[in-house]
Phi, psi and omega in degrees: 000182176218112182244347176210148174206170178249138180215097182237003179294128182297144180306320181293331177286324176297320177305315181290313186289329185250009176065035179290139182235004184298331184280349187299318180304320179295323181290318181295331181281353182281144178268004183290153179228158179092151186297319182296318180289325176296319178298319179296316179297322179297314180297315182298317183291322178293315181296331179291340179280337182231062181300136178083002181294138174221148178294151179218137178251013179206063181286130182241162178309140182077000175286155174286141181223151177275135177226154174252131180213169177235129177217155174280118181293156180303127181085357181260182180226350183240135178300143179239134178283122189237158172249121182233159173247114183243172177262133183280122184124100189286135174248112180302150181301329183272357183295143179283335179210163180275008186292341181283352187303320184296338179269352188239047180275342180230149175228127183289132182298329184283344181232001187297333182282346185238342179292130182305327183289336189238340192297323179291318179294320180298326183291326186209002180233066178262150183215176176235139175249108177283116182229158175291323182168179180228164182255143174220147183249132176255134177276123182242119181286155177296143180298333181268352182081002179247157179084172182283141175291157178249162180253121177255119179279146175232150175252125181252122182216173177285143177299323184277000177082357179287159177297147172278129178263093182281134178287129181222173175230152177226158184212154177255135177232129182263122176274104184285355181277351179234162181295154184300330182268006179284143180304333182262013184294329182238133175246126180248122187233168182215165176221162181251131179280135179242156179219182179293141182290144175285166187308321181300323187265341185305322178295338180272312179204147185286344181233160178213159174296142174284122176243153186241156175267158183308325182292348179259352185302311187299315180293317181297321183276344186295110179290344178284342176275084188248013175272117184305322181291321176294320180294327180297332179293345180273351184276054181235123180287150175300165181303150176296157177110355182267351186248152176241145181243116186239121175291134183231174184292148176294352180300335181293344180295340179256126180292350177287341178267125182207096181200162183302333182297343181295335182267359184277149180299144177291170182294155179305325180296315179293317181298321179297324179292330182286322187248000000 
């Protein structure tokens, strides 16, 4: 599963890495000239899409997260790759309240096409969550067999240091308690698709987030690919060997802790005790 992750990649870098084009209209409308001014316009336009965004090394359920998705803009006819900030924890369109979100942070790849909560989103509202990596906890029994087992957290990231592109789904929920034109009328939420863990990760946890390689981005994001059976063919994790497993401090267990040090390897003494 995936219950916590780190996401510190700057929005403008996500734009470059994932081919986002939503910010281009604002850039084209600028009268600025020269590379430095174009760069400034680019930063301003991207930041305007995600107001209030801050990096986080301890993202928890219901937190805002950056996602890449494709939608046909109002008045348009062609899907545009966009950068959005959504809330983590999917709320189905038919839900009476958003309170279920905290329980719906993950969707199993083997049932996502048939579960009522996810099947509509899976058919045409797929997205990517660019993250630094995610945390998983391994249960370690006492060496003597007595006492309570402890939980050792690990940070899972790409070996090459690139962001992990987690496969996700997103959904729109209408709050009927407010007027349609109210800023809070619509809540847009997302969930992360999980699959069986690869051999490196299986001793820590039996499942892992499904992550995709760049060559799969276009098909996964394509809202025109709305046949569930065709979409199921995309639910294949890349070959093993692309991920690194790093033991980290138990400090990540508290959401009050949020700093880059949470993703760093534990001391050699601690690591020796683990293995």
